[in-house]
Structure formats: C-alpha cells, structure tokens
C-alpha positions as CSV (number, residue, x, y, z in Angstrom):
1,M,114.9,74.0,97.6
2,R,116.4,74.2,94.1
3,K,119.1,76.5,93.2
4,T,116.8,78.7,91.0
5,Q,114.4,79.2,93.9
6,V,117.2,80.3,96.2
7,I,118.6,82.7,93.6
8,G,115.1,84.1,93.1
9,I,114.5,84.6,96.8
10,V,117.9,86.3,97.2
11,A,117.2,88.6,94.2
12,L,113.8,89.6,95.7
13,L,115.4,90.4,99.1
14,L,118.1,92.5,97.4
15,V,115.4,94.5,95.5
16,I,113.5,95.1,98.8
17,I,116.7,96.2,100.5
18,G,117.6,98.4,97.5
19,V,114.3,100.1,97.5
20,A,114.6,100.7,101.3
21,M,118.1,102.2,100.8
22,I,116.9,104.5,98.1
23,A,114.0,105.7,100.2
24,I,116.2,106.3,103.2
25,G,118.6,108.3,101.1
26,I,115.8,110.4,99.5
27,K,114.2,111.1,102.9
28,M,117.5,112.1,104.5
29,R,118.8,113.9,101.4
30,I,122.2,112.1,101.3
31,L,123.8,110.4,98.4
32,P,125.5,107.1,99.6
33,P,122.4,105.1,100.5
34,P,120.7,105.6,97.1
35,L,123.9,104.6,95.3
36,T,124.1,101.5,97.4
37,G,120.4,100.8,96.7
38,V,121.1,101.1,92.9
39,G,124.0,98.7,93.4
40,F,121.7,96.2,95.1
41,M,119.3,96.5,92.2
42,L,122.0,95.8,89.7
43,I,123.2,92.7,91.7
44,A,119.6,91.5,91.9
45,W,119.2,92.0,88.1
46,A,122.4,90.0,87.5
47,L,121.2,87.1,89.7
48,W,117.8,87.1,88.1
49,T,119.3,86.8,84.6
50,M,121.6,84.0,85.8
51,R,118.6,82.2,87.2
52,K,117.0,81.5,83.8
C-alpha cells in the first residue's frame, strides 16, 4: 500500500468514527461526544488535504 492510500483509509475511518460520536451525543443529549466527533472530522480533513 502506498502512503496516500493509507492516509485515505485512515481519514475515512476517522470520518466514520466522528459521525458515530456525533450521533451518540445527539441521542444521549450530552456535549462531549459531538465535540470529539467534530475533532475527528477536522483531523480527517487535515489528513485528506495532506494526501494530495
């Protein structure tokens, strides 16, 4: 696997985990999981831009 493929896979996994964290936080009506989910999305976005 090339480096760009690995970064893409990791970014995708971070997005999936981020969406799950946001959904859990909304369902349970608590703030920390959605904030963590947003952080995961930002990290995934940063990795995605580094990939190119």
